[in-house]
N, CA, C and O atoms as a GROMACS GRO file, in nm:
protein
  472
    1MET      N    1   1.136   0.842  -1.157
    1MET     CA    2   1.016   0.875  -1.040
    1MET      C    3   0.981   0.982  -1.116
    1MET      O    4   1.078   1.040  -1.164
    2SER      N    5   0.809   1.058  -1.160
    2SER     CA    6   0.780   1.129  -1.183
    2SER      C    7   0.642   1.176  -1.115
    2SER      O    8   0.543   1.103  -1.105
    3VAL      N    9   0.651   1.314  -1.068
    3VAL     CA   10   0.560   1.305  -0.995
    3VAL      C   11   0.524   1.487  -1.062
    3VAL      O   12   0.593   1.584  -1.094
    4SER      N   13   0.351   1.447  -1.055
    4SER     CA   14   0.258   1.614  -1.121
    4SER      C   15   0.172   1.622  -1.002
    4SER      O   16   0.116   1.541  -0.928
    5ASP      N   17   0.183   1.770  -1.015
    5ASP     CA   18   0.101   1.834  -0.893
    5ASP      C   19  -0.022   1.860  -0.915
    5ASP      O   20  -0.075   1.930  -0.828
    6ASP      N   21  -0.108   1.816  -1.031
    6ASP     CA   22  -0.205   1.900  -1.117
    6ASP      C   23  -0.269   1.731  -1.073
    6ASP      O   24  -0.347   1.748  -0.979
    7THR      N   25  -0.263   1.612  -1.103
    7THR     CA   26  -0.320   1.495  -1.098
    7THR      C   27  -0.240   1.433  -0.956
    7THR      O   28  -0.322   1.389  -0.875
    8THR      N   29  -0.149   1.425  -0.929
    8THR     CA   30  -0.070   1.371  -0.856
    8THR      C   31  -0.040   1.193  -0.878
    8THR      O   32  -0.056   1.099  -0.800
    9THR      N   33   0.004   1.198  -0.997
    9THR     CA   34   0.044   1.051  -1.001
    9THR      C   35   0.184   0.996  -1.031
    9THR      O   36   0.257   1.081  -1.083
   10VAL      N   37   0.232   0.895  -1.014
   10VAL     CA   38   0.322   0.844  -0.957
   10VAL      C   39   0.380   0.751  -1.068
   10VAL      O   40   0.326   0.642  -1.050
   11SER      N   41   0.458   0.744  -1.168
   11SER     CA   42   0.460   0.666  -1.256
   11SER      C   43   0.585   0.513  -1.138
   11SER      O   44   0.672   0.536  -1.054
   12ASP      N   45   0.543   0.404  -1.180
   12ASP     CA   46   0.589   0.326  -1.122
   12ASP      C   47   0.558   0.277  -0.965
   12ASP      O   48   0.622   0.191  -0.905
   13GLY      N   49   0.460   0.342  -0.920
   13GLY     CA   50   0.404   0.355  -0.803
   13GLY      C   51   0.343   0.205  -0.753
   13GLY      O   52   0.375   0.105  -0.818
   14ILE      N   53   0.279   0.195  -0.666
   14ILE     CA   54   0.227   0.073  -0.607
   14ILE      C   55   0.142  -0.014  -0.716
   14ILE      O   56   0.062   0.030  -0.799
   15LEU      N   57   0.178  -0.137  -0.696
   15LEU     CA   58   0.128  -0.187  -0.780
   15LEU      C   59  -0.001  -0.355  -0.700
   15LEU      O   60   0.037  -0.454  -0.638
   16LEU      N   61  -0.110  -0.325  -0.730
   16LEU     CA   62  -0.200  -0.422  -0.666
   16LEU      C   63  -0.232  -0.570  -0.687
   16LEU      O   64  -0.329  -0.593  -0.760
   17SER      N   65  -0.162  -0.680  -0.630
   17SER     CA   66  -0.184  -0.816  -0.729
   17SER      C   67  -0.345  -0.839  -0.712
   17SER      O   68  -0.404  -0.844  -0.604
   18ASP      N   69  -0.395  -0.850  -0.822
   18ASP     CA   70  -0.560  -0.937  -0.854
   18ASP      C   71  -0.554  -1.009  -0.694
   18ASP      O   72  -0.613  -0.951  -0.603
   19ALA      N   73  -0.503  -1.097  -0.676
   19ALA     CA   74  -0.530  -1.126  -0.519
   19ALA      C   75  -0.561  -1.020  -0.428
   19ALA      O   76  -0.664  -1.016  -0.360
   20ALA      N   77  -0.506  -0.968  -0.429
   20ALA     CA   78  -0.495  -0.850  -0.349
   20ALA      C   79  -0.581  -0.803  -0.338
   20ALA      O   80  -0.644  -0.810  -0.232
   21ALA      N   81  -0.628  -0.727  -0.453
   21ALA     CA   82  -0.743  -0.682  -0.493
   21ALA      C   83  -0.880  -0.739  -0.477
   21ALA      O   84  -0.987  -0.677  -0.473
   22ASP      N   85  -0.864  -0.839  -0.470
   22ASP     CA   86  -1.060  -0.905  -0.404
   22ASP      C   87  -1.022  -0.899  -0.303
   22ASP      O   88  -1.087  -0.819  -0.236
   23LYS      N   89  -0.883  -0.982  -0.212
   23LYS     CA   90  -0.960  -0.953  -0.100
   23LYS      C   91  -0.928  -0.841  -0.009
   23LYS      O   92  -0.914  -0.856   0.112
   24VAL      N   93  -0.914  -0.704  -0.084
   24VAL     CA   94  -0.949  -0.590   0.004
   24VAL      C   95  -1.084  -0.563  -0.043
   24VAL      O   96  -1.139  -0.480   0.030
   25LYS      N   97  -1.166  -0.608  -0.151
   25LYS     CA   98  -1.303  -0.582  -0.231
   25LYS      C   99  -1.378  -0.632  -0.112
   25LYS      O  100  -1.456  -0.556  -0.055
   26THR      N  101  -1.356  -0.773  -0.067
   26THR     CA  102  -1.408  -0.861  -0.009
   26THR      C  103  -1.400  -0.782   0.130
   26THR      O  104  -1.505  -0.762   0.191
   27LEU      N  105  -1.277  -0.736   0.181
   27LEU     CA  106  -1.325  -0.663   0.295
   27LEU      C  107  -1.406  -0.551   0.304
   27LEU      O  108  -1.476  -0.518   0.400
   28LEU      N  109  -1.391  -0.490   0.192
   28LEU     CA  110  -1.488  -0.404   0.172
   28LEU      C  111  -1.644  -0.382   0.152
   28LEU      O  112  -1.726  -0.290   0.165
   29ASP      N  113  -1.641  -0.528   0.110
   29ASP     CA  114  -1.793  -0.546   0.084
   29ASP      C  115  -1.852  -0.546   0.240
   29ASP      O  116  -1.942  -0.476   0.288
   30GLN      N  117  -1.762  -0.656   0.308
   30GLN     CA  118  -1.808  -0.661   0.460
   30GLN      C  119  -1.831  -0.556   0.487
   30GLN      O  120  -1.947  -0.516   0.472
   31GLU      N  121  -1.744  -0.481   0.530
   31GLU     CA  122  -1.772  -0.334   0.542
   31GLU      C  123  -1.906  -0.249   0.570
   31GLU      O  124  -1.946  -0.192   0.672
   32GLY      N  125  -1.969  -0.266   0.411
   32GLY     CA  126  -2.062  -0.241   0.367
   32GLY      C  127  -2.063  -0.075   0.345
   32GLY      O  128  -2.164  -0.009   0.317
   33ARG      N  129  -1.924  -0.022   0.364
   33ARG     CA  130  -1.922   0.061   0.286
   33ARG      C  131  -1.817   0.066   0.106
   33ARG      O  132  -1.759  -0.018   0.037
   34ASP      N  133  -1.840   0.192   0.102
   34ASP     CA  134  -1.828   0.167  -0.082
   34ASP      C  135  -1.691   0.333  -0.082
   34ASP      O  136  -1.614   0.356  -0.175
   35ASP      N  137  -1.705   0.421   0.056
   35ASP     CA  138  -1.608   0.522   0.043
   35ASP      C  139  -1.501   0.524   0.076
   35ASP      O  140  -1.440   0.629   0.091
   36LEU      N  141  -1.464   0.440   0.092
   36LEU     CA  142  -1.310   0.389   0.184
   36LEU      C  143  -1.188   0.361   0.080
   36LEU      O  144  -1.242   0.377  -0.029
   37ALA      N  145  -1.094   0.339   0.064
   37ALA     CA  146  -0.962   0.317   0.004
   37ALA      C  147  -0.882   0.202   0.068
   37ALA      O  148  -0.942   0.114   0.129
   38LEU      N  149  -0.800   0.200   0.060
   38LEU     CA  150  -0.673   0.083   0.096
   38LEU      C  151  -0.586   0.233   0.090
   38LEU      O  152  -0.595   0.307  -0.007
   39ARG      N  153  -0.492   0.267   0.226
   39ARG     CA  154  -0.415   0.392   0.245
   39ARG      C  155  -0.294   0.314   0.298
   39ARG      O  156  -0.275   0.268   0.411
   40VAL      N  157  -0.199   0.309   0.159
   40VAL     CA  158  -0.051   0.260   0.227
   40VAL      C  159   0.046   0.354   0.293
   40VAL      O  160   0.043   0.466   0.241
   41ALA      N  161   0.144   0.339   0.408
   41ALA     CA  162   0.177   0.452   0.403
   41ALA      C  163   0.308   0.388   0.503
   41ALA      O  164   0.303   0.298   0.587
   42VAL      N  165   0.431   0.478   0.457
   42VAL     CA  166   0.575   0.393   0.558
   42VAL      C  167   0.528   0.531   0.714
   42VAL      O  168   0.451   0.626   0.726
   43GLN      N  169   0.602   0.478   0.776
   43GLN     CA  170   0.572   0.522   0.945
   43GLN      C  171   0.699   0.506   1.025
   43GLN      O  172   0.757   0.403   0.992
   44PRO      N  173   0.765   0.580   1.125
   44PRO     CA  174   0.895   0.602   1.156
   44PRO      C  175   0.846   0.455   1.237
   44PRO      O  176   0.730   0.447   1.277
   45GLY      N  177   0.941   0.339   1.258
   45GLY     CA  178   0.951   0.284   1.351
   45GLY      C  179   0.986   0.097   1.285
   45GLY      O  180   1.053   0.051   1.193
   46GLY      N  181   0.903   0.041   1.388
   46GLY     CA  182   0.974  -0.117   1.380
   46GLY      C  183   1.113  -0.125   1.417
   46GLY      O  184   1.153  -0.038   1.494
   47CYS      N  185   1.224  -0.245   1.361
   47CYS     CA  186   1.354  -0.250   1.438
   47CYS      C  187   1.445  -0.228   1.365
   47CYS      O  188   1.556  -0.239   1.417
   48SER      N  189   1.438  -0.177   1.180
   48SER     CA  190   1.487  -0.122   1.125
   48SER      C  191   1.468   0.035   1.042
   48SER      O  192   1.542   0.074   0.953
   49GLY      N  193   1.351   0.109   1.097
   49GLY     CA  194   1.372   0.229   1.105
   49GLY      C  195   1.249   0.278   1.037
   49GLY      O  196   1.222   0.398   1.031
   50LEU      N  197   1.171   0.179   0.983
   50LEU     CA  198   1.052   0.238   0.863
   50LEU      C  199   0.970   0.074   0.862
   50LEU      O  200   1.015  -0.041   0.856
   51ARG      N  201   0.833   0.132   0.873
   51ARG     CA  202   0.721   0.004   0.876
   51ARG      C  203   0.563   0.034   0.833
   51ARG      O  204   0.497   0.131   0.869
   52TYR      N  205   0.528  -0.054   0.763
   52TYR     CA  206   0.440   0.007   0.636
   52TYR      C  207   0.306  -0.028   0.751
   52TYR      O  208   0.296  -0.101   0.850
   53GLN      N  209   0.218   0.062   0.680
   53GLN     CA  210   0.090   0.101   0.732
   53GLN      C  211  -0.033   0.079   0.602
   53GLN      O  212  -0.065   0.155   0.511
   54LEU      N  213  -0.091  -0.081   0.646
   54LEU     CA  214  -0.213  -0.052   0.548
   54LEU      C  215  -0.327  -0.044   0.637
   54LEU      O  216  -0.320  -0.098   0.747
   55PHE      N  217  -0.442   0.026   0.598
   55PHE     CA  218  -0.584   0.039   0.648
   55PHE      C  219  -0.684   0.092   0.548
   55PHE      O  220  -0.684   0.098   0.425
   56PHE      N  221  -0.752   0.120   0.623
   56PHE     CA  222  -0.885   0.183   0.487
   56PHE      C  223  -0.927   0.318   0.574
   56PHE      O  224  -0.932   0.328   0.696
   57ASP      N  225  -0.959   0.431   0.460
   57ASP     CA  226  -0.926   0.528   0.523
   57ASP      C  227  -1.020   0.591   0.411
   57ASP      O  228  -1.011   0.564   0.292
   58GLU      N  229  -1.118   0.685   0.471
   58GLU     CA  230  -1.232   0.776   0.327
   58GLU      C  231  -1.162   0.869   0.369
   58GLU      O  232  -1.246   0.944   0.418
   59ARG      N  233  -1.043   0.923   0.386
   59ARG     CA  234  -0.960   1.094   0.376
   59ARG      C  235  -0.917   1.093   0.280
   59ARG      O  236  -0.888   0.991   0.218
   60SER      N  237  -0.899   1.212   0.241
   60SER     CA  238  -0.830   1.263   0.116
   60SER      C  239  -0.777   1.417   0.161
   60SER      O  240  -0.824   1.529   0.180
   61LEU      N  241  -0.604   1.322   0.167
   61LEU     CA  242  -0.498   1.412   0.194
   61LEU      C  243  -0.502   1.521   0.067
   61LEU      O  244  -0.580   1.496  -0.025
   62ASP      N  245  -0.423   1.637   0.060
   62ASP     CA  246  -0.326   1.708   0.050
   62ASP      C  247  -0.246   1.619  -0.052
   62ASP      O  248  -0.247   1.510   0.006
   63GLY      N  249  -0.193   1.605  -0.145
   63GLY     CA  250  -0.087   1.534  -0.240
   63GLY      C  251  -0.084   1.367  -0.229
   63GLY      O  252   0.016   1.297  -0.233
   64ASP      N  253  -0.217   1.326  -0.213
   64ASP     CA  254  -0.200   1.169  -0.202
   64ASP      C  255  -0.214   1.138  -0.374
   64ASP      O  256  -0.228   1.217  -0.468
   65VAL      N  257  -0.206   1.027  -0.371
   65VAL     CA  258  -0.115   0.968  -0.496
   65VAL      C  259  -0.231   0.837  -0.495
   65VAL      O  260  -0.209   0.755  -0.406
   66VAL      N  261  -0.338   0.812  -0.572
   66VAL     CA  262  -0.441   0.779  -0.619
   66VAL      C  263  -0.399   0.648  -0.704
   66VAL      O  264  -0.314   0.667  -0.791
   67LYS      N  265  -0.450   0.516  -0.687
   67LYS     CA  266  -0.422   0.412  -0.800
   67LYS      C  267  -0.545   0.321  -0.787
   67LYS      O  268  -0.583   0.273  -0.680
   68GLU      N  269  -0.599   0.304  -0.896
   68GLU     CA  270  -0.742   0.190  -0.846
   68GLU      C  271  -0.685   0.081  -0.973
   68GLU      O  272  -0.648   0.102  -1.088
   69PHE      N  273  -0.700  -0.070  -0.873
   69PHE     CA  274  -0.679  -0.201  -0.920
   69PHE      C  275  -0.808  -0.267  -0.902
   69PHE      O  276  -0.841  -0.285  -0.785
   70GLY      N  277  -0.916  -0.319  -1.028
   70GLY     CA  278  -1.010  -0.382  -0.987
   70GLY      C  279  -1.075  -0.307  -0.942
   70GLY      O  280  -1.117  -0.380  -0.852
   71GLY      N  281  -1.136  -0.192  -0.920
   71GLY     CA  282  -1.239  -0.122  -0.857
   71GLY      C  283  -1.194  -0.089  -0.728
   71GLY      O  284  -1.283  -0.029  -0.669
   72VAL      N  285  -1.072  -0.107  -0.645
   72VAL     CA  286  -1.008  -0.075  -0.536
   72VAL      C  287  -0.904   0.031  -0.560
   72VAL      O  288  -0.795   0.016  -0.615
   73LYS      N  289  -0.950   0.126  -0.514
   73LYS     CA  290  -0.870   0.255  -0.489
   73LYS      C  291  -0.726   0.226  -0.372
   73LYS      O  292  -0.739   0.200  -0.253
   74VAL      N  293  -0.642   0.236  -0.421
   74VAL     CA  294  -0.502   0.262  -0.357
   74VAL      C  295  -0.464   0.417  -0.322
   74VAL      O  296  -0.419   0.499  -0.402
   75VAL      N  297  -0.488   0.434  -0.209
   75VAL     CA  298  -0.434   0.541  -0.156
   75VAL      C  299  -0.265   0.560  -0.049
   75VAL      O  300  -0.245   0.510   0.062
   76THR      N  301  -0.174   0.643  -0.128
   76THR     CA  302  -0.028   0.674  -0.050
   76THR      C  303  -0.024   0.848  -0.030
   76THR      O  304  -0.078   0.938  -0.095
   77ASP      N  305   0.026   0.848   0.039
   77ASP     CA  306   0.051   1.050   0.123
   77ASP      C  307   0.159   1.067   0.035
   77ASP      O  308   0.232   0.971   0.007
   78ARG      N  309   0.174   1.164  -0.007
   78ARG     CA  310   0.316   1.215  -0.066
   78ARG      C  311   0.428   1.181   0.013
   78ARG      O  312   0.540   1.158  -0.034
   79MET      N  313   0.403   1.178   0.120
   79MET     CA  314   0.539   1.136   0.191
   79MET      C  315   0.601   1.028   0.179
   79MET      O  316   0.722   1.020   0.157
   80SER      N  317   0.525   0.932   0.192
   80SER     CA  318   0.551   0.784   0.161
   80SER      C  319   0.541   0.712   0.023
   80SER      O  320   0.524   0.593  -0.005
   81ALA      N  321   0.553   0.803  -0.040
   81ALA     CA  322   0.502   0.797  -0.215
   81ALA      C  323   0.658   0.695  -0.273
   81ALA      O  324   0.672   0.584  -0.325
   82PRO      N  325   0.784   0.842  -0.215
   82PRO     CA  326   0.914   0.782  -0.299
   82PRO      C  327   0.928   0.648  -0.234
   82PRO      O  328   0.966   0.557  -0.308
   83TYR      N  329   0.904   0.619  -0.105
   83TYR     CA  330   0.968   0.462  -0.090
   83TYR      C  331   0.862   0.384  -0.135
   83TYR      O  332   0.882   0.263  -0.139
   84LEU      N  333   0.779   0.417  -0.163
   84LEU     CA  334   0.697   0.278  -0.237
   84LEU      C  335   0.698   0.279  -0.383
   84LEU      O  336   0.603   0.228  -0.443
   85GLY      N  337   0.766   0.315  -0.427
   85GLY     CA  338   0.756   0.312  -0.607
   85GLY      C  339   0.805   0.231  -0.641
   85GLY      O  340   0.916   0.194  -0.603
   86GLY      N  341   0.719   0.166  -0.745
   86GLY     CA  342   0.732  -0.019  -0.787
   86GLY      C  343   0.711  -0.093  -0.634
   86GLY      O  344   0.820  -0.144  -0.608
   87ALA      N  345   0.651  -0.110  -0.565
   87ALA     CA  346   0.620  -0.166  -0.443
   87ALA      C  347   0.501  -0.270  -0.480
   87ALA      O  348   0.397  -0.222  -0.524
   88SER      N  349   0.508  -0.352  -0.470
   88SER     CA  350   0.376  -0.502  -0.481
   88SER      C  351   0.337  -0.512  -0.412
   88SER      O  352   0.409  -0.539  -0.316
   89ILE      N  353   0.246  -0.505  -0.396
   89ILE     CA  354   0.136  -0.589  -0.224
   89ILE      C  355   0.076  -0.694  -0.304
   89ILE      O  356   0.040  -0.682  -0.422
   90ASP      N  357   0.070  -0.784  -0.243
   90ASP     CA  358  -0.048  -0.962  -0.272
   90ASP      C  359  -0.044  -0.989  -0.119
   90ASP      O  360   0.023  -0.971  -0.017
   91PHE      N  361  -0.173  -1.050  -0.173
   91PHE     CA  362  -0.205  -1.117  -0.059
   91PHE      C  363  -0.179  -1.332  -0.070
   91PHE      O  364  -0.211  -1.425  -0.144
   92VAL      N  365  -0.124  -1.313   0.023
   92VAL     CA  366  -0.132  -1.479   0.010
   92VAL      C  367  -0.229  -1.524   0.109
   92VAL      O  368  -0.295  -1.454   0.186
   93ASP      N  369  -0.228  -1.682   0.095
   93ASP     CA  370  -0.309  -1.769   0.212
   93ASP      C  371  -0.290  -1.885   0.184
   93ASP      O  372  -0.366  -1.954   0.116
   94THR      N  373  -0.178  -1.922   0.238
   94THR     CA  374  -0.141  -2.135   0.245
   94THR      C  375  -0.186  -2.137   0.405
   94THR      O  376  -0.257  -2.078   0.487
   95ILE      N  377  -0.117  -2.218   0.395
   95ILE     CA  378  -0.049  -2.320   0.546
   95ILE      C  379  -0.019  -2.241   0.660
   95ILE      O  380  -0.076  -2.200   0.761
   96GLU      N  381   0.154  -2.230   0.573
   96GLU     CA  382   0.185  -2.158   0.681
   96GLU      C  383   0.159  -1.988   0.752
   96GLU      O  384   0.175  -1.937   0.863
   97LYS      N  385   0.108  -1.937   0.605
   97LYS     CA  386   0.121  -1.801   0.589
   97LYS      C  387  -0.062  -1.724   0.584
   97LYS      O  388  -0.141  -1.793   0.520
   98GLN      N  389  -0.106  -1.626   0.632
   98GLN     CA  390  -0.235  -1.566   0.559
   98GLN      C  391  -0.227  -1.385   0.572
   98GLN      O  392  -0.228  -1.339   0.686
   99GLY      N  393  -0.222  -1.304   0.474
   99GLY     CA  394  -0.174  -1.225   0.517
   99GLY      C  395  -0.135  -1.142   0.384
   99GLY      O  396  -0.082  -1.189   0.283
  100PHE      N  397  -0.175  -0.995   0.409
  100PHE     CA  398  -0.050  -0.917   0.258
  100PHE      C  399   0.072  -0.896   0.261
  100PHE      O  400   0.131  -0.860   0.364
  101THR      N  401   0.109  -0.908   0.189
  101THR     CA  402   0.311  -0.897   0.166
  101THR      C  403   0.311  -0.805   0.062
  101THR      O  404   0.239  -0.784  -0.035
  102ILE      N  405   0.441  -0.741   0.122
  102ILE     CA  406   0.493  -0.617   0.060
  102ILE      C  407   0.609  -0.615  -0.009
  102ILE      O  408   0.694  -0.566   0.066
  103ASP      N  409   0.650  -0.640  -0.099
  103ASP     CA  410   0.769  -0.656  -0.209
  103ASP      C  411   0.826  -0.512  -0.212
  103ASP      O  412   0.768  -0.446  -0.298
  104ASN      N  413   0.925  -0.441  -0.143
  104ASN     CA  414   0.948  -0.312  -0.199
  104ASN      C  415   1.122  -0.298  -0.202
  104ASN      O  416   1.216  -0.295  -0.122
  105PRO      N  417   1.094  -0.290  -0.370
  105PRO     CA  418   1.242  -0.288  -0.426
  105PRO      C  419   1.324  -0.180  -0.345
  105PRO      O  420   1.436  -0.204  -0.300
  106ASN      N  421   1.255  -0.055  -0.329
  106ASN     CA  422   1.350   0.077  -0.225
  106ASN      C  423   1.370  -0.010  -0.090
  106ASN      O  424   1.444   0.054  -0.016
  107ALA      N  425   1.352  -0.066  -0.062
  107ALA     CA  426   1.347  -0.136   0.096
  107ALA      C  427   1.549  -0.198   0.067
  107ALA      O  428   1.590  -0.257  -0.034
  108SER      N  429   1.620  -0.164   0.170
  108SER     CA  430   1.780  -0.132   0.162
  108SER      C  431   1.758  -0.280   0.256
  108SER      O  432   1.837  -0.348   0.190
  109GLY      N  433   1.725  -0.342   0.324
  109GLY     CA  434   1.744  -0.446   0.438
  109GLY      C  435   1.553  -0.425   0.566
  109GLY      O  436   1.477  -0.335   0.603
  110SER      N  437   1.568  -0.561   0.580
  110SER     CA  438   1.465  -0.546   0.682
  110SER      C  439   1.494  -0.645   0.786
  110SER      O  440   1.605  -0.699   0.785
  111CYS      N  441   1.397  -0.680   0.887
  111CYS     CA  442   1.382  -0.713   1.055
  111CYS      C  443   1.363  -0.893   0.995
  111CYS      O  444   1.341  -0.917   0.876
  112ALA      N  445   1.372  -0.977   1.075
  112ALA     CA  446   1.336  -1.076   1.123
  112ALA      C  447   1.213  -1.156   1.087
  112ALA      O  448   1.188  -1.260   1.025
  113CYS      N  449   1.128  -1.037   1.173
  113CYS     CA  450   1.000  -0.992   1.119
  113CYS      C  451   0.909  -0.979   1.009
  113CYS      O  452   0.798  -1.023   0.980
  114GLY      N  453   0.983  -0.912   0.964
  114GLY     CA  454   0.962  -0.864   0.786
  114GLY      C  455   0.796  -0.749   0.782
  114GLY      O  456   0.718  -0.738   0.687
  115ASP      N  457   0.787  -0.680   0.915
  115ASP     CA  458   0.727  -0.573   0.904
  115ASP      C  459   0.804  -0.429   0.913
  115ASP      O  460   0.737  -0.330   0.944
  116SER      N  461   0.954  -0.415   0.885
  116SER     CA  462   0.979  -0.309   0.878
  116SER      C  463   1.104  -0.324   0.846
  116SER      O  464   1.175  -0.416   0.885
  117PHE      N  465   1.150  -0.198   0.742
  117PHE     CA  466   1.234  -0.217   0.645
  117PHE      C  467   1.341  -0.071   0.673
  117PHE      O  468   1.310   0.017   0.753
  118HIS      N  469   1.452  -0.068   0.600
  118HIS     CA  470   1.499   0.044   0.605
  118HIS      C  471   1.556   0.083   0.448
  118HIS      O  472   1.609   0.192   0.427
   0.00000   0.00000   0.00000
């Protein structure tokens, strides 16, 4: 992973699938705002030690890593970026499940609920 202080880019950073980008765009259109980005963060907590947070954010924090997918900005803070390198976010809509899923090659284990990892 390479990090540049000038433009703050991370190679092999987060990937947003087309389905997830479309869903985020739909949600942003419903909000009626074009100044929001999808912020993906890793926070302490959950049964495995760390948990994901996905939320809309208008803030720009020092050291943020920003990527764009289909007109959707995805932002990660500099502390979370190392945990999320190569992680892919998808949106599933099936009979059994609806919502965003995160496939993270950095997670060494997860809990039964699938919402936290270590």
